[in-house]
C-alpha positions in Angstrom: -51.4 98.3 -81.8 -49.4 95.1 -81.3 -49.8 92.4 -83.6 -48.3 88.5 -83.9 -50.0 86.8 -86.3 -48.9 82.8 -87.4 -50.0 81.6 -90.5 -48.8 77.7 -91.9 -50.2 75.4 -90.3 -52.7 72.4 -91.3 -53.0 68.8 -92.0 -49.7 67.1 -93.4 -48.3 63.3 -92.8 -46.2 61.8 -90.6 -43.0 62.3 -91.9 -43.8 65.3 -93.5 -43.0 69.1 -93.5 -44.8 72.7 -93.3 -43.2 75.7 -92.6 -44.8 78.4 -89.9 -44.5 81.9 -90.4 -45.6 84.9 -87.8 -46.0 88.1 -88.9 -45.1 90.7 -86.4 -46.3 94.7 -85.9 -46.5 97.5 -82.7 -43.4 96.8 -81.1 -39.5 97.0 -81.5 -38.6 93.5 -83.6 -35.5 93.8 -83.7 -35.1 93.9 -79.8 -37.6 90.8 -78.9 -36.8 87.0 -78.3 -38.9 85.4 -80.4 -40.2 82.6 -79.4 -42.6 79.5 -81.3 -44.7 77.4 -78.4 -46.7 74.9 -78.9 -49.6 73.3 -76.3 -50.7 70.0 -77.3 -54.6 68.7 -76.4 -54.7 68.2 -72.3 -51.0 69.3 -72.0 -49.7 72.5 -70.6 -48.0 74.9 -73.3 -44.1 73.9 -74.3 -41.5 75.8 -76.1 -40.5 74.6 -79.2 -37.8 77.2 -80.1 -36.7 80.4 -79.7 -34.4 83.0 -81.6 -32.3 86.2 -80.5 -33.1 89.5 -82.0 -30.2 89.5 -84.2 -30.9 85.6 -85.1 -27.6 85.2 -83.7 -28.6 82.5 -81.2 -31.3 79.9 -81.2 -32.5 77.1 -78.6 -34.8 74.4 -79.5 -36.5 71.5 -77.3 -34.5 68.7 -77.0 -37.9 66.9 -78.8 -37.4 68.5 -81.7 -34.1 69.0 -81.7 -32.9 68.5 -85.7 -36.4 68.5 -87.0 -37.0 71.9 -86.5 -35.6 75.4 -87.2 -36.2 78.6 -86.3 -35.6 82.3 -88.3 -36.2 85.9 -88.7 -36.3 88.3 -91.4 -35.9 91.6 -89.4 -36.3 93.3 -92.5 -39.7 91.6 -92.7 -40.4 91.4 -89.4 -41.0 88.2 -89.9 -40.2 84.9 -87.6 -40.2 81.2 -89.0 -40.5 77.6 -88.1 -39.5 75.2 -90.4 -41.1 72.1 -89.5 -39.3 68.2 -91.1 -40.1 64.9 -90.2 -43.0 65.8 -88.7 -44.4 62.8 -85.9 -47.8 63.0 -84.5 -46.6 64.0 -81.6 -46.4 67.5 -83.1 -49.7 67.9 -83.7 -50.3 70.9 -81.3 -51.5 74.7 -81.1 -48.3 76.8 -82.3 -48.0 79.9 -80.8 -45.6 82.8 -81.7 -44.0 84.5 -79.2 -42.5 87.7 -78.2 -40.4 89.2 -75.4 -39.1 92.8 -75.7 -36.7 92.1 -73.0 -35.7 95.4 -72.4 -38.9 97.3 -71.3 -40.2 93.6 -69.7 -43.5 93.7 -72.2 -44.7 90.3 -74.0 -47.0 89.0 -76.4 -48.7 86.6 -78.0 -50.1 85.0 -81.3 -53.6 83.8 -81.5 -52.2 80.1 -82.7 -52.1 78.0 -85.7 -53.2 74.2 -85.6 -50.8 71.7 -87.4 -52.1 68.4 -86.8 -49.4 65.1 -87.8 -51.9 62.0 -89.0 -52.1 59.6 -91.5 
């Protein structure tokens, strides 16, 4: 059974930091591109950051470049999103996504809410 379980969300003040985690199981994690998406109230889901299976390549939305960092630990089947210098516009539900490219399978977690507010 495929599972993606996000954790680490919460309420943080502007300028603060949070680290999101996503625990993966039930599929070939090492062969999957892992991506963090987010969806703010009333807006479409958008890509935040992605990382290839080896961790050798990353990609970021322009809005988070220089503030967020995606990483993964293939030994633990974990992917992380370190978020620094948070802004109110970063408020959203953050989702973990796995793209097992070779067999064209795509999986989603249930999301974790991040609220940036004073």
